[in-house]
Short mmCIF file of the C-alpha atoms (twelve columns), coordinates in Angstrom:
data_MODEL
# 
_entry.id   MODEL 
# 
loop_
_atom_site.group_PDB 
_atom_site.id 
_atom_site.type_symbol 
_atom_site.label_atom_id 
_atom_site.label_alt_id 
_atom_site.label_comp_id 
_atom_site.label_asym_id 
_atom_site.label_seq_id 
_atom_site.Cartn_x 
_atom_site.Cartn_y 
_atom_site.Cartn_z 
_atom_site.pdbx_PDB_model_num 
ATOM 1   C CA . MET A 1   89.266  133.033 125.831 1 
ATOM 2   C CA . SER A 2   85.843  133.719 124.703 1 
ATOM 3   C CA . ASP A 3   84.702  130.027 125.684 1 
ATOM 4   C CA . LEU A 4   84.787  130.957 129.265 1 
ATOM 5   C CA . ALA A 5   82.342  134.035 128.852 1 
ATOM 6   C CA . ASP A 6   80.134  131.930 126.614 1 
ATOM 7   C CA . ASN A 7   79.883  128.988 129.001 1 
ATOM 8   C CA . PRO A 8   80.168  129.835 132.816 1 
ATOM 9   C CA . LYS A 9   80.328  125.996 133.635 1 
ATOM 10  C CA . ILE A 10  83.419  125.363 131.449 1 
ATOM 11  C CA . PRO A 11  86.374  123.685 133.518 1 
ATOM 12  C CA . VAL A 12  89.159  125.852 134.440 1 
ATOM 13  C CA . GLY A 13  92.856  124.613 134.787 1 
ATOM 14  C CA . TYR A 14  96.179  125.772 135.453 1 
ATOM 15  C CA . LEU A 15  99.095  125.698 133.101 1 
ATOM 16  C CA . LYS A 16  101.846 127.560 134.727 1 
ATOM 17  C CA . ALA A 17  103.431 127.572 138.176 1 
ATOM 18  C CA . TRP A 18  106.057 129.827 140.083 1 
ATOM 19  C CA . GLN A 19  107.869 129.265 143.033 1 
ATOM 20  C CA . PRO A 20  108.818 132.873 144.523 1 
ATOM 21  C CA . GLY A 21  108.526 132.087 148.068 1 
ATOM 22  C CA . LEU A 22  105.271 132.199 150.442 1 
ATOM 23  C CA . ILE A 23  102.803 134.452 148.762 1 
ATOM 24  C CA . THR A 24  100.647 136.820 150.705 1 
ATOM 25  C CA . ALA A 25  99.706  139.282 147.858 1 
ATOM 26  C CA . VAL A 26  99.490  139.164 144.165 1 
ATOM 27  C CA . THR A 27  98.752  142.213 141.609 1 
ATOM 28  C CA . PRO A 28  99.307  141.169 138.020 1 
ATOM 29  C CA . GLU A 29  99.110  144.145 135.703 1 
ATOM 30  C CA . CYS A 30  99.479  144.468 131.882 1 
ATOM 31  C CA . MET A 31  102.703 146.478 130.802 1 
ATOM 32  C CA . VAL A 32  103.383 148.279 127.619 1 
ATOM 33  C CA . TYR A 33  104.874 146.673 124.647 1 
ATOM 34  C CA . SER A 34  104.577 143.034 124.121 1 
ATOM 35  C CA . SER A 35  104.963 141.646 127.638 1 
ATOM 36  C CA . TYR A 36  103.170 141.783 130.780 1 
ATOM 37  C CA . SER A 37  104.370 141.441 134.530 1 
ATOM 38  C CA . MET A 38  103.382 140.626 137.819 1 
ATOM 39  C CA . LEU A 39  104.347 141.770 141.282 1 
ATOM 40  C CA . SER A 40  104.267 139.423 144.277 1 
ATOM 41  C CA . GLY A 41  104.813 140.173 147.913 1 
ATOM 42  C CA . GLY A 42  105.913 137.537 150.591 1 
ATOM 43  C CA . SER A 43  105.578 136.801 154.239 1 
ATOM 44  C CA . ASP A 44  109.308 137.503 154.314 1 
ATOM 45  C CA . GLY A 45  108.984 141.114 153.097 1 
ATOM 46  C CA . VAL A 46  110.408 140.154 149.698 1 
ATOM 47  C CA . ILE A 47  108.822 141.617 146.571 1 
ATOM 48  C CA . VAL A 48  109.399 139.921 143.123 1 
ATOM 49  C CA . LEU A 49  108.523 141.020 139.608 1 
ATOM 50  C CA . TYR A 50  107.888 138.419 137.159 1 
ATOM 51  C CA . ASP A 51  107.456 138.555 133.278 1 
ATOM 52  C CA . LEU A 52  104.584 136.539 132.327 1 
ATOM 53  C CA . GLU A 53  105.067 136.381 128.591 1 
ATOM 54  C CA . ASN A 54  105.266 132.720 127.264 1 
ATOM 55  C CA . SER A 55  108.178 133.118 124.786 1 
ATOM 56  C CA . SER A 56  108.505 129.401 124.384 1 
ATOM 57  C CA . ARG A 57  104.903 129.044 123.123 1 
ATOM 58  C CA . GLN A 58  104.540 125.839 125.192 1 
ATOM 59  C CA . PRO A 59  101.439 125.120 127.312 1 
ATOM 60  C CA . TYR A 60  103.276 124.346 130.399 1 
ATOM 61  C CA . TYR A 61  106.239 126.588 131.275 1 
ATOM 62  C CA . THR A 62  107.784 128.398 134.206 1 
ATOM 63  C CA . CYS A 63  108.047 132.060 134.530 1 
ATOM 64  C CA . LYS A 64  111.284 133.402 135.779 1 
ATOM 65  C CA . ALA A 65  111.785 136.562 138.179 1 
ATOM 66  C CA . VAL A 66  112.954 139.474 136.474 1 
ATOM 67  C CA . CYS A 67  114.051 141.296 139.552 1 
ATOM 68  C CA . SER A 68  113.287 141.530 143.378 1 
ATOM 69  C CA . VAL A 69  113.586 143.536 146.465 1 
ATOM 70  C CA . GLY A 70  115.265 140.957 148.351 1 
ATOM 71  C CA . ARG A 71  116.316 140.541 151.995 1 
ATOM 72  C CA . SER A 72  119.599 142.344 151.485 1 
ATOM 73  C CA . HIS A 73  117.942 145.353 149.929 1 
ATOM 74  C CA . PRO A 74  118.393 148.421 152.086 1 
ATOM 75  C CA . ASP A 75  114.538 149.351 151.742 1 
ATOM 76  C CA . VAL A 76  113.154 145.841 152.096 1 
ATOM 77  C CA . HIS A 77  110.134 145.499 154.356 1 
ATOM 78  C CA . LYS A 78  111.023 144.042 157.832 1 
ATOM 79  C CA . TYR A 79  107.799 141.937 157.836 1 
ATOM 80  C CA . SER A 80  104.895 140.379 155.834 1 
ATOM 81  C CA . VAL A 81  103.971 142.271 152.652 1 
ATOM 82  C CA . GLU A 82  100.182 142.432 152.645 1 
ATOM 83  C CA . THR A 83  99.422  144.442 149.540 1 
ATOM 84  C CA . VAL A 84  101.299 145.333 146.397 1 
ATOM 85  C CA . GLN A 85  99.765  147.419 143.524 1 
ATOM 86  C CA . TRP A 86  101.009 149.034 140.378 1 
ATOM 87  C CA . TYR A 87  100.465 152.890 139.976 1 
ATOM 88  C CA . PRO A 88  97.340  152.559 137.792 1 
ATOM 89  C CA . HIS A 89  98.496  155.055 135.180 1 
ATOM 90  C CA . ASP A 90  102.152 154.090 134.755 1 
ATOM 91  C CA . THR A 91  104.103 150.757 135.382 1 
ATOM 92  C CA . GLY A 92  107.210 152.777 136.051 1 
ATOM 93  C CA . MET A 93  105.872 152.955 139.772 1 
ATOM 94  C CA . PHE A 94  104.256 150.542 142.409 1 
ATOM 95  C CA . THR A 95  103.315 150.550 146.062 1 
ATOM 96  C CA . SER A 96  103.528 147.991 148.844 1 
ATOM 97  C CA . SER A 97  102.402 148.020 152.551 1 
ATOM 98  C CA . SER A 98  103.259 145.661 155.430 1 
ATOM 99  C CA . PHE A 99  103.170 144.687 158.809 1 
ATOM 100 C CA . ASP A 100 106.204 146.742 159.569 1 
ATOM 101 C CA . LYS A 101 103.659 149.639 159.695 1 
ATOM 102 C CA . THR A 102 104.806 151.187 156.261 1 
ATOM 103 C CA . LEU A 103 103.587 152.103 152.996 1 
ATOM 104 C CA . LYS A 104 106.254 152.161 150.331 1 
ATOM 105 C CA . VAL A 105 106.347 153.989 146.767 1 
ATOM 106 C CA . TRP A 106 108.880 152.255 144.625 1 
ATOM 107 C CA . ASP A 107 110.610 153.271 141.206 1 
ATOM 108 C CA . THR A 108 110.236 150.179 139.259 1 
ATOM 109 C CA . ASN A 109 113.268 150.832 137.081 1 
ATOM 110 C CA . THR A 110 115.531 151.371 139.954 1 
ATOM 111 C CA . LEU A 111 114.011 149.192 142.592 1 
ATOM 112 C CA . GLN A 112 114.545 152.139 145.045 1 
ATOM 113 C CA . ALA A 113 111.886 153.395 147.439 1 
ATOM 114 C CA . ALA A 114 110.938 156.735 146.152 1 
ATOM 115 C CA . ASP A 115 108.669 157.683 149.271 1 
ATOM 116 C CA . VAL A 116 107.893 155.971 152.625 1 
ATOM 117 C CA . PHE A 117 104.707 156.590 154.601 1 
ATOM 118 C CA . ASN A 118 104.804 155.514 158.195 1 
ATOM 119 C CA . PHE A 119 102.033 154.598 160.418 1 
ATOM 120 C CA . GLU A 120 101.477 153.892 164.117 1 
ATOM 121 C CA . GLU A 121 99.751  150.537 163.487 1 
ATOM 122 C CA . THR A 122 100.107 147.504 161.408 1 
ATOM 123 C CA . VAL A 123 98.945  148.034 157.819 1 
ATOM 124 C CA . TYR A 124 96.233  145.563 156.490 1 
ATOM 125 C CA . SER A 125 95.399  146.903 153.241 1 
ATOM 126 C CA . HIS A 126 96.005  149.900 150.751 1 
ATOM 127 C CA . HIS A 127 94.625  150.789 147.388 1 
ATOM 128 C CA . MET A 128 94.967  153.464 144.791 1 
ATOM 129 C CA . SER A 129 91.952  154.367 142.605 1 
ATOM 130 C CA . PRO A 130 91.848  152.795 139.071 1 
ATOM 131 C CA . ALA A 131 89.550  155.568 137.892 1 
ATOM 132 C CA . ALA A 132 90.637  158.780 139.424 1 
ATOM 133 C CA . THR A 133 92.115  161.537 137.130 1 
ATOM 134 C CA . LYS A 134 91.887  164.338 139.782 1 
ATOM 135 C CA . HIS A 135 93.590  162.990 142.785 1 
ATOM 136 C CA . CYS A 136 96.453  160.738 143.811 1 
ATOM 137 C CA . LEU A 137 95.200  159.481 147.035 1 
ATOM 138 C CA . ILE A 138 96.083  155.892 148.372 1 
ATOM 139 C CA . ALA A 139 93.526  154.715 150.894 1 
ATOM 140 C CA . VAL A 140 95.191  152.750 153.879 1 
ATOM 141 C CA . GLY A 141 93.500  150.518 156.455 1 
ATOM 142 C CA . THR A 142 95.360  149.721 159.592 1 
ATOM 143 C CA . ARG A 143 95.021  147.930 162.927 1 
ATOM 144 C CA . GLY A 144 93.474  151.443 164.103 1 
ATOM 145 C CA . PRO A 145 89.910  152.318 163.476 1 
ATOM 146 C CA . LYS A 146 90.537  155.445 161.137 1 
ATOM 147 C CA . VAL A 147 91.234  155.224 157.407 1 
ATOM 148 C CA . GLN A 148 94.013  157.154 156.216 1 
ATOM 149 C CA . LEU A 149 94.359  158.931 152.876 1 
ATOM 150 C CA . CYS A 150 97.947  159.464 151.615 1 
ATOM 151 C CA . ASP A 151 98.530  161.876 148.809 1 
ATOM 152 C CA . LEU A 152 101.368 160.908 146.470 1 
ATOM 153 C CA . LYS A 153 101.740 164.399 145.099 1 
ATOM 154 C CA . SER A 154 102.299 165.896 148.601 1 
ATOM 155 C CA . GLY A 155 103.930 162.847 150.281 1 
ATOM 156 C CA . SER A 156 101.842 163.324 153.343 1 
ATOM 157 C CA . CYS A 157 98.618  162.059 154.745 1 
ATOM 158 C CA . SER A 158 95.999  164.382 153.579 1 
ATOM 159 C CA . HIS A 159 92.941  163.521 155.670 1 
ATOM 160 C CA . ILE A 160 91.470  160.792 158.000 1 
ATOM 161 C CA . LEU A 161 88.093  159.107 157.747 1 
ATOM 162 C CA . GLN A 162 86.537  158.437 161.026 1 
ATOM 163 C CA . GLY A 163 83.465  156.281 161.398 1 
ATOM 164 C CA . HIS A 164 84.611  152.688 162.228 1 
ATOM 165 C CA . ARG A 165 85.153  151.413 165.662 1 
ATOM 166 C CA . GLN A 166 87.813  148.600 165.142 1 
ATOM 167 C CA . GLU A 167 90.592  147.776 162.759 1 
ATOM 168 C CA . ILE A 168 90.193  148.390 159.054 1 
ATOM 169 C CA . LEU A 169 90.820  145.129 157.107 1 
ATOM 170 C CA . ALA A 170 89.977  146.005 153.416 1 
ATOM 171 C CA . VAL A 171 89.686  149.250 151.527 1 
ATOM 172 C CA . SER A 172 88.683  149.522 147.662 1 
ATOM 173 C CA . TRP A 173 88.119  152.654 145.603 1 
ATOM 174 C CA . SER A 174 85.143  152.316 143.220 1 
ATOM 175 C CA . PRO A 175 86.325  151.750 139.508 1 
ATOM 176 C CA . ARG A 176 83.470  153.863 138.488 1 
ATOM 177 C CA . HIS A 177 83.632  157.250 140.482 1 
ATOM 178 C CA . ASP A 178 86.763  158.977 141.390 1 
ATOM 179 C CA . TYR A 179 86.071  159.830 145.010 1 
ATOM 180 C CA . ILE A 180 83.911  156.802 146.216 1 
ATOM 181 C CA . LEU A 181 85.849  154.468 148.581 1 
ATOM 182 C CA . ALA A 182 84.551  151.287 150.410 1 
ATOM 183 C CA . THR A 183 86.049  150.175 153.515 1 
ATOM 184 C CA . ALA A 184 85.526  146.933 155.659 1 
ATOM 185 C CA . SER A 185 86.240  146.434 159.254 1 
ATOM 186 C CA . ALA A 186 86.431  144.138 162.067 1 
ATOM 187 C CA . ASP A 187 83.309  146.050 163.523 1 
ATOM 188 C CA . SER A 188 81.167  144.156 161.228 1 
ATOM 189 C CA . ARG A 189 80.511  147.283 159.127 1 
ATOM 190 C CA . VAL A 190 81.124  148.337 155.525 1 
ATOM 191 C CA . ASN A 191 81.226  152.071 154.806 1 
ATOM 192 C CA . LEU A 192 81.008  153.943 151.518 1 
ATOM 193 C CA . TRP A 193 82.565  157.273 151.555 1 
ATOM 194 C CA . ASP A 194 82.748  160.457 149.292 1 
ATOM 195 C CA . VAL A 195 86.121  161.507 150.369 1 
ATOM 196 C CA . ARG A 196 85.399  165.017 149.362 1 
ATOM 197 C CA . ARG A 197 82.696  165.234 152.225 1 
ATOM 198 C CA . ALA A 198 83.903  166.226 155.627 1 
ATOM 199 C CA . SER A 199 80.627  165.021 157.243 1 
ATOM 200 C CA . GLY A 200 81.398  161.299 157.536 1 
ATOM 201 C CA . CYS A 201 80.508  158.467 155.466 1 
ATOM 202 C CA . LEU A 202 77.713  158.260 152.628 1 
ATOM 203 C CA . LEU A 203 76.410  154.987 153.604 1 
ATOM 204 C CA . THR A 204 76.782  152.293 156.127 1 
ATOM 205 C CA . LEU A 205 75.742  148.916 154.443 1 
ATOM 206 C CA . ASP A 206 72.774  147.122 156.216 1 
ATOM 207 C CA . GLN A 207 72.385  143.318 155.838 1 
ATOM 208 C CA . HIS A 208 68.843  143.458 156.627 1 
ATOM 209 C CA . ASN A 209 67.973  146.414 154.357 1 
ATOM 210 C CA . GLY A 210 66.474  148.447 157.310 1 
ATOM 211 C CA . LYS A 211 63.706  145.658 157.677 1 
ATOM 212 C CA . LYS A 212 64.711  144.221 161.103 1 
ATOM 213 C CA . SER A 213 64.496  147.468 162.916 1 
ATOM 214 C CA . GLN A 214 64.391  151.127 162.565 1 
ATOM 215 C CA . ALA A 215 67.633  151.679 164.306 1 
ATOM 216 C CA . VAL A 216 69.848  154.410 163.424 1 
ATOM 217 C CA . GLU A 217 72.261  153.985 160.611 1 
ATOM 218 C CA . SER A 218 75.422  153.672 163.032 1 
ATOM 219 C CA . ALA A 219 73.888  150.531 163.986 1 
ATOM 220 C CA . ASN A 220 74.013  148.945 160.844 1 
ATOM 221 C CA . THR A 221 75.861  145.883 160.042 1 
ATOM 222 C CA . ALA A 222 76.908  144.217 156.897 1 
ATOM 223 C CA . HIS A 223 77.868  140.767 158.325 1 
ATOM 224 C CA . ASN A 224 77.541  139.010 161.784 1 
ATOM 225 C CA . GLY A 225 81.357  139.023 162.122 1 
ATOM 226 C CA . LYS A 226 84.394  140.544 161.022 1 
ATOM 227 C CA . VAL A 227 84.253  141.984 157.419 1 
ATOM 228 C CA . ASN A 228 87.747  141.045 156.105 1 
ATOM 229 C CA . GLY A 229 87.289  141.614 152.105 1 
ATOM 230 C CA . LEU A 230 85.621  143.554 149.670 1 
ATOM 231 C CA . CYS A 231 85.901  143.918 145.971 1 
ATOM 232 C CA . PHE A 232 83.734  145.931 143.364 1 
ATOM 233 C CA . THR A 233 82.435  144.411 140.116 1 
ATOM 234 C CA . SER A 234 84.477  145.572 137.181 1 
ATOM 235 C CA . ASP A 235 81.663  148.161 136.117 1 
ATOM 236 C CA . GLY A 236 81.590  149.476 139.662 1 
ATOM 237 C CA . LEU A 237 77.698  149.053 140.001 1 
ATOM 238 C CA . HIS A 238 78.126  146.197 142.696 1 
ATOM 239 C CA . LEU A 239 80.159  145.551 145.755 1 
ATOM 240 C CA . LEU A 240 81.026  142.055 147.080 1 
ATOM 241 C CA . THR A 241 81.871  141.703 150.745 1 
ATOM 242 C CA . VAL A 242 83.008  138.395 152.688 1 
ATOM 243 C CA . GLY A 243 83.017  138.253 156.500 1 
ATOM 244 C CA . THR A 244 84.013  135.581 159.212 1 
ATOM 245 C CA . ASP A 245 80.437  134.914 159.552 1 
ATOM 246 C CA . ASN A 246 80.956  132.528 156.512 1 
ATOM 247 C CA . ARG A 247 78.792  134.627 154.095 1 
ATOM 248 C CA . MET A 248 79.496  136.642 150.906 1 
ATOM 249 C CA . ARG A 249 77.106  139.525 149.939 1 
ATOM 250 C CA . LEU A 250 76.367  141.386 146.890 1 
ATOM 251 C CA . TRP A 251 75.428  145.072 147.213 1 
ATOM 252 C CA . ASN A 252 74.202  147.753 145.118 1 
ATOM 253 C CA . SER A 253 76.863  150.334 145.305 1 
ATOM 254 C CA . SER A 254 74.745  153.208 144.364 1 
ATOM 255 C CA . ASN A 255 72.280  152.870 147.157 1 
ATOM 256 C CA . GLY A 256 73.828  150.190 149.565 1 
ATOM 257 C CA . GLU A 257 71.020  147.837 149.166 1 
ATOM 258 C CA . ASN A 258 71.578  144.293 149.940 1 
ATOM 259 C CA . THR A 259 70.636  142.057 146.674 1 
ATOM 260 C CA . LEU A 260 70.088  139.204 148.828 1 
ATOM 261 C CA . VAL A 261 72.033  136.804 146.581 1 
ATOM 262 C CA . ASN A 262 72.347  133.461 148.545 1 
ATOM 263 C CA . TYR A 263 75.979  132.334 147.737 1 
ATOM 264 C CA . GLY A 264 75.615  129.409 150.697 1 
ATOM 265 C CA . LYS A 265 78.220  128.879 153.122 1 
ATOM 266 C CA . VAL A 266 81.596  130.653 151.975 1 
ATOM 267 C CA . CYS A 267 84.008  129.416 154.452 1 
ATOM 268 C CA . ASN A 268 86.303  132.285 155.726 1 
ATOM 269 C CA . ASP A 269 88.528  131.931 158.730 1 
ATOM 270 C CA . SER A 270 91.332  134.488 157.805 1 
ATOM 271 C CA . ARG A 271 92.482  136.595 160.556 1 
ATOM 272 C CA . LYS A 272 93.337  139.390 158.291 1 
ATOM 273 C CA . GLY A 273 92.260  140.751 154.937 1 
ATOM 274 C CA . LEU A 274 90.795  138.198 152.423 1 
ATOM 275 C CA . LYS A 275 92.257  138.729 148.907 1 
ATOM 276 C CA . PHE A 276 89.519  137.656 146.477 1 
ATOM 277 C CA . THR A 277 88.763  138.894 143.025 1 
ATOM 278 C CA . VAL A 278 86.095  139.196 140.300 1 
ATOM 279 C CA . SER A 279 86.177  138.530 136.664 1 
ATOM 280 C CA . CYS A 280 86.315  141.387 133.897 1 
ATOM 281 C CA . GLY A 281 85.348  140.890 130.252 1 
ATOM 282 C CA . CYS A 282 83.179  137.856 130.802 1 
ATOM 283 C CA . SER A 283 79.560  137.677 129.576 1 
ATOM 284 C CA . SER A 284 78.757  136.267 132.895 1 
ATOM 285 C CA . GLU A 285 80.571  137.643 136.032 1 
ATOM 286 C CA . PHE A 286 82.401  135.195 138.391 1 
ATOM 287 C CA . VAL A 287 83.930  135.769 141.687 1 
ATOM 288 C CA . PHE A 288 86.904  133.533 142.960 1 
ATOM 289 C CA . VAL A 289 87.312  133.289 146.719 1 
ATOM 290 C CA . PRO A 290 90.197  131.286 148.526 1 
ATOM 291 C CA . TYR A 291 88.706  128.311 150.226 1 
ATOM 292 C CA . GLY A 292 91.385  126.413 152.087 1 
ATOM 293 C CA . SER A 293 93.668  124.807 149.495 1 
ATOM 294 C CA . THR A 294 91.194  125.528 146.768 1 
ATOM 295 C CA . ILE A 295 89.364  128.540 145.076 1 
ATOM 296 C CA . ALA A 296 85.623  128.629 144.800 1 
ATOM 297 C CA . VAL A 297 84.103  129.904 141.891 1 
ATOM 298 C CA . TYR A 298 80.666  131.612 141.996 1 
ATOM 299 C CA . ALA A 299 78.340  133.137 139.576 1 
ATOM 300 C CA . VAL A 300 78.005  136.759 140.822 1 
ATOM 301 C CA . HIS A 301 74.350  137.471 140.241 1 
ATOM 302 C CA . SER A 302 72.987  134.038 140.765 1 
ATOM 303 C CA . GLY A 303 74.997  133.015 143.762 1 
ATOM 304 C CA . GLU A 304 75.538  129.400 142.137 1 
ATOM 305 C CA . GLN A 305 78.823  127.785 142.868 1 
ATOM 306 C CA . LEU A 306 80.324  126.700 139.598 1 
ATOM 307 C CA . THR A 307 83.470  124.776 140.557 1 
ATOM 308 C CA . MET A 308 86.268  124.392 142.929 1 
ATOM 309 C CA . LEU A 309 89.873  124.995 141.586 1 
ATOM 310 C CA . LYS A 310 92.104  122.299 142.882 1 
ATOM 311 C CA . GLY A 311 95.824  122.774 142.430 1 
ATOM 312 C CA . HIS A 312 97.419  123.965 145.462 1 
ATOM 313 C CA . TYR A 313 98.638  121.716 148.485 1 
ATOM 314 C CA . LYS A 314 98.345  124.545 151.238 1 
ATOM 315 C CA . SER A 315 95.937  127.294 152.172 1 
ATOM 316 C CA . VAL A 316 95.437  129.877 149.194 1 
ATOM 317 C CA . ASP A 317 96.015  133.321 150.583 1 
ATOM 318 C CA . CYS A 318 95.200  135.451 147.564 1 
ATOM 319 C CA . CYS A 319 93.914  135.607 143.947 1 
ATOM 320 C CA . VAL A 320 93.577  138.187 141.346 1 
ATOM 321 C CA . PHE A 321 92.105  138.257 137.877 1 
ATOM 322 C CA . GLN A 322 93.837  139.553 134.660 1 
ATOM 323 C CA . SER A 323 91.374  140.794 132.391 1 
ATOM 324 C CA . ASN A 324 93.492  141.388 129.256 1 
ATOM 325 C CA . PHE A 325 94.370  137.637 129.123 1 
ATOM 326 C CA . GLN A 326 91.288  136.200 130.954 1 
ATOM 327 C CA . GLU A 327 93.638  134.531 133.496 1 
ATOM 328 C CA . LEU A 328 93.476  133.872 137.200 1 
ATOM 329 C CA . TYR A 329 96.542  134.038 139.349 1 
ATOM 330 C CA . SER A 330 96.502  132.473 142.984 1 
ATOM 331 C CA . GLY A 331 99.028  132.647 145.812 1 
ATOM 332 C CA . SER A 332 99.470  129.974 148.303 1 
ATOM 333 C CA . ARG A 333 101.266 129.070 151.305 1 
ATOM 334 C CA . ASP A 334 102.757 125.999 149.426 1 
ATOM 335 C CA . CYS A 335 105.127 128.743 147.889 1 
ATOM 336 C CA . ASN A 336 103.592 128.582 144.338 1 
ATOM 337 C CA . ILE A 337 101.748 130.992 142.329 1 
ATOM 338 C CA . LEU A 338 99.405  129.183 139.852 1 
ATOM 339 C CA . ALA A 339 97.918  130.646 136.614 1 
ATOM 340 C CA . TRP A 340 94.471  129.369 135.679 1 
ATOM 341 C CA . VAL A 341 92.978  129.646 132.261 1 
ATOM 342 C CA . PRO A 342 89.698  128.360 130.756 1 
ATOM 343 C CA . SER A 343 89.902  124.655 129.659 1 
ATOM 344 C CA . LEU A 344 88.856  124.518 125.780 1 
ATOM 345 C CA . TYR A 345 86.852  121.471 124.586 1 
ATOM 346 C CA . GLU A 346 87.204  120.347 121.002 1 
ATOM 347 C CA . PRO A 347 84.374  118.509 119.201 1 
ATOM 348 C CA . ILE A 348 84.689  114.765 118.479 1 
ATOM 349 C CA . PRO A 349 83.277  113.700 115.021 1 
ATOM 350 C CA . ASP A 350 80.012  111.649 115.830 1 
ATOM 351 C CA . ASP A 351 80.249  108.484 113.517 1 
ATOM 352 C CA . ASP A 352 77.331  106.847 115.465 1 
ATOM 353 C CA . ASP A 353 74.977  109.971 114.825 1 
ATOM 354 C CA . GLU A 354 74.089  109.938 118.407 1 
ATOM 355 C CA . ALA A 355 71.917  112.710 119.511 1 
ATOM 356 C CA . THR A 356 74.403  113.758 122.357 1 
ATOM 357 C CA . THR A 357 77.265  116.113 121.633 1 
ATOM 358 C CA . LYS A 358 80.695  114.760 122.198 1 
ATOM 359 C CA . SER A 359 83.788  116.593 123.180 1 
ATOM 360 C CA . GLN A 360 87.340  115.843 124.215 1 
ATOM 361 C CA . LEU A 361 89.685  118.094 126.100 1 
ATOM 362 C CA . ASN A 362 92.002  120.176 124.049 1 
ATOM 363 C CA . PRO A 363 95.511  118.469 124.354 1 
ATOM 364 C CA . ALA A 364 97.125  121.657 125.433 1 
ATOM 365 C CA . PHE A 365 94.909  121.369 128.593 1 
ATOM 366 C CA . GLU A 366 94.967  117.622 129.121 1 
ATOM 367 C CA . ASP A 367 95.907  116.576 132.687 1 
ATOM 368 C CA . ALA A 368 96.035  120.152 133.714 1 
ATOM 369 C CA . TRP A 369 92.535  121.122 134.617 1 
ATOM 370 C CA . SER A 370 90.980  120.423 137.844 1 
ATOM 371 C CA . SER A 371 87.209  120.899 138.669 1 
ATOM 372 C CA . SER A 372 84.692  119.463 141.027 1 
ATOM 373 C CA . ASP A 373 81.949  120.012 138.061 1 
ATOM 374 C CA . GLU A 374 83.319  117.512 135.578 1 
ATOM 375 C CA . GLU A 375 80.256  117.251 133.847 1 
ATOM 376 C CA . GLY A 376 80.071  120.938 133.174 1 
# 
């Protein structure tokens, strides 16, 4: 899909659709051998595993569920599944967390819960480090103000990070550094932690870069509302955050500086964590943000809104980027998961020797793409 990397304004279209139930969290990961798979978690507590390989080689097809943790399963979550994630180093295991106050570790082969972590509060988000080689910690954000770190090796909560004042809506490990963790809270703050330190967080991000006042760091805020989403860029050099103040901000992850990129109004009325995502492997980086029934696409470093992806009929709850195949997946309350790919243009021979370049949409993508930037 090199065309997407070469031309950031190229339209994007969806080619495939699934109907696994109401989607609240989606995590596609590449599997070994010739196929790749995706996990989805629903508002009914059900977890479904899909095989995404297109064996038919047709441009439009439906992916079938391989297996699921259904309502009759003894270990099924009682309430909405908010996050699912493959174990970063082995797809033989995955994790899920839910409003039922649990984080579960699953054996993919048997679909049995190998371990269960219980919490006193509703779980909003969890994340395992994609880069860590020296620890197996899972960061967990709950309705309480404390970030909890669960150790897969010991099967217990190893330590607690204190520094927020309200519920933790999103957590994310740096893809660049083993021990660096970012957390977002309803207290308007984003903290960066080195989890080896016992003396509190490394940084509390300040939207004003310290220029508005010389107040103590504890007064710093990243947004003027709840911060309910964060995502590192693929190289880990920057961190994106979204808040209920309808703003998205790009931060230098090494020094916490607000880069002051202006994305305009980024509507965000989510009452819980907002699952947005960043591209990987493109010459220009893109960020994909759920926006009602659409997905807004921005250039990460310029702030330009490139297009709006239209295909869902109800609110989009989550989206995630699959770097190996340059595909975007989005889950919506319309009970569909859509896969989006770059729409490729083919040149039309110019018989009239006109100066302008003509092109037509590749037939495999015809009638499948939707973009607000049709001239792109």
